[in-house]
C-alpha positions in Angstrom: 10.4 14.5 -6.0 14.0 14.3 -7.4 16.5 11.6 -6.7 18.6 11.5 -3.5 20.9 14.5 -3.4 22.0 17.2 -0.9 20.3 20.6 -1.0 22.8 23.4 -0.7 22.5 27.2 -0.8 22.3 28.4 -4.4 24.1 31.6 -3.5 26.7 30.7 -0.9 28.7 33.5 0.8 32.3 32.5 1.2 34.3 32.6 4.4 38.0 32.8 4.8 39.9 29.6 5.8 42.1 31.7 8.1 38.9 32.9 9.9 37.9 29.2 10.5 41.4 28.4 11.8 41.2 31.4 14.3 37.7 30.6 15.4 38.4 26.9 16.2 42.1 27.2 17.0 43.1 24.6 14.5 46.6 23.3 13.8 47.6 24.2 10.2 49.7 22.3 7.7 50.3 24.3 4.5 49.5 27.8 3.2 46.0 29.2 4.0 46.5 32.8 2.9 43.7 33.9 0.6 41.8 30.6 0.7 38.0 31.0 0.7 35.4 28.4 1.7 31.9 28.2 0.3 30.8 24.8 1.6 31.8 21.6 3.4 31.6 17.9 2.6 32.1 14.6 4.3 32.2 12.6 1.1 34.2 13.0 -2.1 31.1 12.2 -4.1 29.4 15.4 -2.9 32.4 17.8 -3.0 31.9 21.0 -4.9 34.4 23.7 -5.8 35.3 25.8 -2.8 34.5 23.0 -0.3 36.3 22.1 2.9 36.7 18.3 2.7 36.4 16.5 6.1 38.3 13.2 6.4 37.2 11.0 9.2 37.9 7.3 10.1 35.5 5.0 8.3 34.6 1.3 8.5 37.1 0.3 5.8 39.4 3.2 5.3 40.2 6.7 6.6 38.4 9.4 4.7 41.6 11.5 4.5 43.1 8.9 2.1 40.7 10.2 -0.5 41.8 13.9 -0.1 43.4 13.8 -3.6 40.0 12.9 -5.1 38.4 15.7 -3.2 41.0 18.1 -4.5 40.2 17.0 -8.1 36.5 17.8 -7.4 37.4 21.3 -6.3 38.0 21.1 -2.5 40.3 23.8 -1.3 41.3 22.4 2.1 41.1 19.3 4.3 40.0 19.0 7.9 41.0 15.8 9.6 42.7 14.2 12.7 46.4 13.6 13.2 46.3 10.2 11.6 44.5 11.6 8.6 46.9 14.5 8.2 49.7 12.3 6.9 47.2 10.6 4.5 46.0 13.9 3.2 49.4 15.5 2.7 49.9 14.3 -0.9 46.7 16.0 -2.1 48.6 19.4 -2.1 45.8 21.1 -0.1 46.2 22.9 3.2 45.4 20.5 6.0 43.6 21.6 9.2 44.1 19.2 12.2 41.7 18.6 15.1 41.6 15.7 17.6 38.2 14.5 16.3 37.0 15.8 12.9 33.6 14.2 13.1 32.9 15.8 16.5 34.0 19.1 15.0 31.9 18.8 11.9 28.7 20.3 13.1 30.2 23.4 14.7 32.4 24.0 11.6 29.5 23.5 9.2 27.4 25.9 11.3 30.2 28.5 11.0 30.7 28.1 7.3 26.9 28.3 6.6 26.2 31.0 9.2 23.5 28.8 10.9 23.4 31.1 13.9 22.0 33.8 11.6 19.0 31.7 10.5 15.7 33.2 11.8 13.7 30.0 11.4 12.1 28.2 14.4 13.7 24.8 14.7 11.6 21.8 15.8 13.2 18.5 16.6 11.3 15.2 17.0 12.8 12.0 18.5 11.4 8.7 19.6 11.2 5.1 18.2 8.0 5.4 16.2 6.1 8.4 14.9 9.0 10.8 14.2 8.3 11.2 10.5 4.6 11.6 11.1 5.1 14.4 13.6 7.4 16.2 11.3 4.9 16.0 8.4 2.0 17.2 10.6 4.1 20.1 11.8 4.9 21.0 8.1 1.2 20.6 7.2 -0.2 22.8 10.0 2.5 25.4 9.5 1.5 25.6 5.8 -2.1 25.9 6.7 -1.2 28.8 9.0 0.5 30.5 6.0 4.0 29.9 7.3 6.8 29.0 4.8 8.0 25.7 6.2 10.6 23.0 5.6 11.3 19.5 6.8 13.9 16.8 6.9 12.7 13.2 7.6 13.4 9.6 6.9 11.3 10.0 3.7 12.5 13.3 2.2 14.0 16.7 2.6 11.4 19.4 1.7 11.4 23.1 1.1 7.9 24.1 0.0 7.3 22.1 -3.2 11.0 21.2 -3.7 11.7 17.8 -2.3 14.6 15.2 -2.5 14.6 11.7 -1.2 16.6 11.0 2.0 19.5 8.6 2.5 19.6 8.9 6.3 16.9 9.6 8.9 18.9 12.6 10.0 21.5 13.9 7.4 25.1 14.3 8.3 25.9 17.7 9.9 27.5 19.0 6.8 24.3 18.3 4.8 22.0 19.5 7.5 23.6 22.9 7.9 23.7 23.3 4.1 20.0 22.4 3.9 19.2 25.1 6.5 21.2 27.6 4.6 19.2 26.8 1.4 16.0 27.1 3.5 17.1 30.6 4.6 17.4 31.6 1.0 13.8 30.4 0.4 12.7 32.5 3.5 11.6 29.4 5.4 10.4 30.4 8.9 10.0 27.0 10.6 11.7 23.7 10.1 10.8 20.2 11.4 13.8 17.9 11.9 13.5 14.2 12.5 16.3 13.3 15.0 17.3 9.7 15.5 19.2 8.4 18.4 22.1 7.7 16.1 22.0 11.4 15.0 22.7 12.4 18.5 25.3 9.8 19.2 27.1 10.4 15.9 27.2 14.3 16.0 24.7 14.8 13.1 22.8 17.6 14.9 25.9 19.3 16.4 26.0 23.0 15.8 22.2 23.4 16.3 20.1 24.4 19.3 16.5 23.5 18.6 13.7 25.8 19.8 11.3 22.9 20.6 12.2 19.2 21.0 9.4 16.6 21.0 9.4 13.0 22.2 7.0 10.4 20.9 7.8 7.1 22.5 10.5 4.5 23.1 10.3 0.8 22.4 12.4 -2.2 21.2 14.6 -1.1 18.2 18.2 -0.4 17.3 19.7 -2.8 19.9 22.4 -3.5 17.3 23.6 0.1 17.9 22.8 0.3 21.6 23.5 -2.5 24.1 20.1 -2.2 25.8 17.0 0.0 26.0 18.6 2.0 28.8 21.5 3.1 26.6 19.0 3.7 23.8 17.0 5.9 26.2 20.1 7.8 27.3 20.9 8.6 23.6 17.4 10.1 23.2 17.7 12.0 26.5 20.6 13.9 25.0 18.2 16.0 23.0 16.6 17.4 26.1 19.7 19.2 27.4 20.3 23.0 27.3 23.0 22.7 24.6 20.6 20.9 22.3 17.1 22.4 22.8 15.4 25.3 24.6 12.0 23.7 25.5 10.5 20.2 25.2 7.2 18.5 24.8 7.1 14.9 26.0 4.5 12.2 25.5 4.3 10.5 28.9 2.2 7.4 28.1 5.0 5.1 29.1 7.7 4.8 31.8 10.3 6.0 29.3 8.3 9.2 28.6 7.8 9.9 32.3 11.5 9.3 33.0 12.5 11.6 30.2 10.2 14.4 31.4 11.7 14.0 34.9 15.3 13.8 33.7 15.1 16.7 31.2 17.3 19.6 31.9 15.2 22.0 29.9 11.6 23.2 30.6 9.2 20.4 29.5 5.4 20.3 28.8 3.8 16.9 29.0 1.2 15.2 26.8 -0.8 12.0 27.4 -3.2 9.9 25.3 -4.2 7.6 28.1 -7.6 7.8 29.8 -7.2 9.6 33.1 -3.8 10.8 32.3 -2.4 13.6 34.5 -0.3 15.4 31.8 -0.8 19.1 31.1 -2.2 18.2 27.7 -4.5 15.3 26.9 -5.5 13.8 23.6 -8.6 11.6 23.2 -10.0 9.9 20.1 -13.5 10.8 19.1 -14.0 8.8 15.9 -11.8 6.2 14.2 -12.3 5.1 10.6 -10.3 3.5 7.9 -9.7 6.9 6.2 -9.6 9.3 9.1 -9.3 9.8 12.8 -11.1 12.6 14.7 -9.6 13.6 18.1 -9.8 16.3 20.8 -6.8 18.0 22.4 -7.3 19.6 25.8 -4.8 21.7 27.7 -4.2 24.1 30.5 -6.8 26.9 31.3 -9.6 25.0 29.5 -8.0 25.3 26.1 -9.5 22.7 23.6 -9.2 21.8 20.0 -11.1 19.2 17.9 -10.0 18.3 14.5 -9.7 15.5 11.9 -6.6 13.7 10.6 -6.9 11.9 7.2 -5.0 8.9 8.7 -5.8 5.7 10.5 -5.3 5.1 14.2 -5.1 6.7 17.6 -1.2 6.6 17.3 -1.5 9.0 14.4 -3.7 11.2 16.4 -1.1 11.1 19.2 1.5 12.2 16.7 -0.7 15.1 15.5 -1.4 16.1 19.1 2.3 16.2 19.8 2.9 18.4 16.8 0.1 20.8 17.9 1.5 21.2 21.4 5.0 21.8 20.0 3.6 24.6 17.9 1.8 26.1 20.9 5.0 25.9 22.9 6.8 27.7 20.2 4.4 30.6 20.4 1.5 29.8 18.0 -2.0 30.5 19.3 -4.1 27.3 19.8 -7.2 29.2 18.6 -5.4 30.3 15.4 -4.5 26.7 14.8 -8.0 25.6 15.4 -9.4 28.2 13.0 -7.1 27.2 10.2 -7.9 23.5 10.7 -11.6 24.2 10.8 -11.4 26.2 7.7 -9.7 23.4 5.8 -11.7 20.5 7.2 -8.9 19.2 9.4 -5.2 18.7 9.1 -4.3 18.7 5.4 -1.4 16.2 5.6 0.0 13.4 3.4 2.7 11.2 4.9 4.3 8.9 2.4 4.2 5.2 3.4 2.7 5.7 6.8 -0.4 3.5 7.0 -0.9 4.8 3.5 -4.1 3.5 1.9 -3.4 2.5 -1.7 -6.7 0.7 -2.5 -9.9 2.1 -4.1 -13.5 2.1 -3.2 -14.0 -1.6 -3.9 -12.3 -4.7 -2.7 -10.0 -5.1 0.3 -8.5 -2.1 2.0 -4.7 -2.1 1.5 -2.3 -0.2 3.6 1.5 0.3 3.0 3.4 1.1 6.1 6.9 1.8 7.2 6.5 0.2 10.6 9.3 -2.2 11.4 9.2 -2.6 15.2 7.1 -4.8 17.4 5.3 -1.8 18.9 4.5 -0.3 15.5 3.1 -3.7 14.4 0.9 -3.9 17.5 -0.6 -0.4 17.2 -1.2 -0.6 13.5 -2.8 -4.1 13.6 -5.1 -3.0 16.5 -6.2 0.1 14.6 -6.9 -1.9 11.4 -8.8 -4.5 13.4 -11.1 -1.9 14.9 -12.0 -0.5 11.5 -12.2 -3.7 9.5 -15.3 -5.9 9.3 -13.6 -8.9 7.8 -10.2 -10.6 7.9 -6.8 -8.9 8.4 -4.0 -10.2 6.3 -0.4 -9.0 7.0 2.7 -9.1 4.8 6.1 -8.3 6.2 9.8 -9.1 6.4 12.7 -7.9 8.6 15.9 -6.0 8.0 19.1 -7.9 7.5 22.3 -6.7 9.3 20.1 -4.9 11.8 18.7 -5.6 15.3 18.0 -9.3 15.3 16.5 -9.4 18.8 13.2 -8.0 17.8 12.4 -10.6 15.1 10.7 -13.1 17.3 8.4 -10.4 18.8 7.6 -9.1 15.3 6.5 -12.6 14.2 4.5 -13.1 17.4 2.6 -9.9 17.2 1.8 -10.4 13.6 0.4 -13.9 14.3 -1.7 -12.7 17.2 -3.0 -9.6 15.4 -3.7 -10.9 11.9 -5.9 -13.7 10.6 -3.2 -14.7 8.0 0.4 -13.8 7.8 2.7 -13.8 4.7 6.4 -13.6 5.6 8.7 -12.3 2.8 12.1 -10.7 2.2 12.6 -7.0 3.1 16.2 -5.8 3.0 18.3 -9.0 3.6 21.4 -7.0 2.9 24.3 -9.4 3.5 22.4 -11.9 5.7 20.9 -15.1 4.5 17.3 -14.2 3.7 16.0 -17.7 4.5 17.4 -17.4 8.1 15.7 -14.1 8.6 12.3 -15.5 7.4 12.8 -18.5 9.7 13.3 -16.3 12.7 10.0 -14.5 12.0 8.2 -17.8 11.4 9.6 -19.3 14.6 8.3 -16.3 16.5 4.9 -16.5 14.9 4.5 -20.3 15.5 5.7 -20.0 19.1 3.0 -17.4 19.8 0.2 -19.0 17.8 1.0 -22.7 16.9 -1.9 -23.0 14.5 -1.5 -19.6 12.8 -2.2 -19.3 9.1 1.3 -18.7 7.9 2.9 -18.4 4.4 6.5 -18.0 3.5 7.1 -16.4 0.1 10.6 -14.9 -0.5 9.8 -12.6 -3.4 7.9 -9.6 -2.1 5.9 -9.2 -5.3 4.6 -12.7 -5.2 4.1 -12.4 -1.4 1.8 -9.4 -1.8 -0.2 -11.0 -4.5 -0.6 -14.1 -2.4 -1.9 -11.9 0.5 -4.2 -10.1 -1.9 -5.6 -13.4 -3.1 -6.6 -14.2 0.5 -8.6 -11.0 0.8 -12.0 -9.8 -0.5 -14.5 -7.1 0.1 -14.5 -6.0 3.8 -11.0 -7.4 4.4 -7.8 -5.5 5.0 -4.2 -6.1 3.9 -1.3 -4.5 5.8 2.1 -4.6 4.0 4.5 -3.4 6.7 8.1 -2.4 6.3 8.8 -0.8 2.9 6.7 2.3 3.4 7.9 5.1 1.1 11.1 3.3 0.1 11.7 2.5 -3.6 14.3 -0.2 -3.4 15.2 -3.6 -1.8 18.8 -4.0 -0.6 20.3 -7.4 -1.4 24.0 -8.2 -0.9 24.9 -4.5 -1.1 22.9 -3.8 -4.2 19.8 -1.6 -4.1 17.3 -3.2 -6.5 14.3 -1.0 -7.7 11.2 -1.9 -5.8 8.3 0.3 -4.6 5.7 -1.5 -2.5 3.3 1.3 -3.1 3.6 1.1 -6.9 3.6 -2.7 -6.9 0.5 -2.9 -4.6 -1.4 -0.6 -6.9 -0.4 -2.8 -9.9 -1.5 -5.9 -8.1 -4.8 -4.3 -7.3 -5.3 -3.4 -10.9 -4.4 -6.9 -12.0 -7.0 -8.3 -9.6 -9.6 -6.0 -10.9 -9.9 -3.9 -7.7 -8.4 -0.7 -9.2 -9.1 0.9 -12.6 
C-alpha cells in the first residue's frame, strides 16, 4: 500500500471549459476560449496542470482565496460562489460562478470525468457499523467470481492490487469521480463504495446513481454532526432515493432498518439475522470460532448458501450475508457464488483492522479492531466471550473533538463485557486527554462499581499492561485504532500502528517468534 493520495486517470481526456459553462449554465468572469480541462480539485495541495480549481467556504477561510496558489500549480480556471469570485479575481484565471460550488462539485466532476460512461456496477454501503466489512466482502467475492473489482473504504482505495490509504470514509466528489475514471482505465467492472452519512449530507457522492445500496444498521454515533438519531437516520435514508440508487438491500434487525425499508423510495429487498425473522433473506450462524464463522443464507424460492468467513462473530456473518444479497440483486447467480466459495473453502477476505487477529498459536488471542461505538463494543465483546475459555481484557480510548455523548455507554459496555479494562488515549486531538479518559472511567464505574479498571495514557504502555494480565486461553481486544497508523494529538498525527505495536509486544512477551 502506498501513502495517502488521490488516484486519478492516467490518460485523461480533456473537455472544453466552454462546454462545461454551457452544460451547467454558469456565469463567466474572464476569457474561456480554447481552455481545456483534464481534472478537478477541491484543494490546492492536489491541483494538477489542466485542473478546474473549486473554491468553497471553509472553516477558517474561503477556498477561493487560494486561487493564485492553484494557478501556480497549473489550474486553468476556478469554480466558486459569488463571494469567492472577488477573492479569485487576482489569480488571473477565468472564474465560473455558481450559487453553491460544493453542491455543484459532484455533477461537475462527473461531467469532466465522464462518469456516466462508466460500465461498472456501483455498490453503495451505509450504516453505523459494518460498512467497511461489507465493501471488502463484496470485493473478495467479486474477485473469486473472476470479476475485476475496486473499492473505496475508510481503510483504503483499491483497484486490484493497487491500493492507497484513505483520508475520509468517503472521498470528496472530485476524488471519487477521478477514482472511478482510473478504475475504468483498469477495466474494473464492479465497485464497492462505503457511504457515510456525512458523505450524503456534504455532497460527496453527488453525480452518482448506485446500482445497489445496502444498509447494515444504525446506532449511537456522530451526534456531534447530527442533533439526534432521527436526523442521523434521515441522512442515511437519502441514499435510498431514486436520484441516488436504483435498488436497495436493507438489514431489518432493528426498528431503524424496518423504517428504512418502509420509507425507501426505491425497490428494496430485506435481510434478517434474527431467529424467526420475516425478511425475504435470512442469515443464521452455524459455527462460531475465534478464527472463522460458518453461516447459512436462505432466500426466496428455497435458495440457500452455506459458507465460511475467516472472521470472528455473527455480525461479520451478517455483513457477508448483506454483501451476497447485494450481489444477487445486481444480477449475480446465487449458485455461481456458492460454487466459487465452495471451490475456495469460503470467502477469501482480509479486512484490515476489523477484529483482526494478530496473535499466534500460543498465548492469549489478541484482536485489533476499529470499533468505536457502544454497539460495536457490545457485539465484539459478546463474540469474543463466546469463543474464549479464559478472561477477556479490553483496551480502548475515545476520539477527541467527536461525539462526546457516547463515552459513558462505551465505558459501561466495556466494564460489563470484559473481565478487565485498560483505558488509554486514542485520538485526543485538541481535547484534554485526561478528561476523555475520565468520562470513560466514570461510565465504567457507574455500570460496574467494582470493575477491574486501569488508566494508562500511553497506548503502548496500555497494551502491554493488558497483555501482562492475559495468558493462555485468554483474549485481549484492543478497540479503536484498527487499520490506522497514527495517533492525532493537538493537530499533529504521530506515527502509531496498534497492529504493529501489538505484534511487537507479543514478541517481547515471548508469544510470537
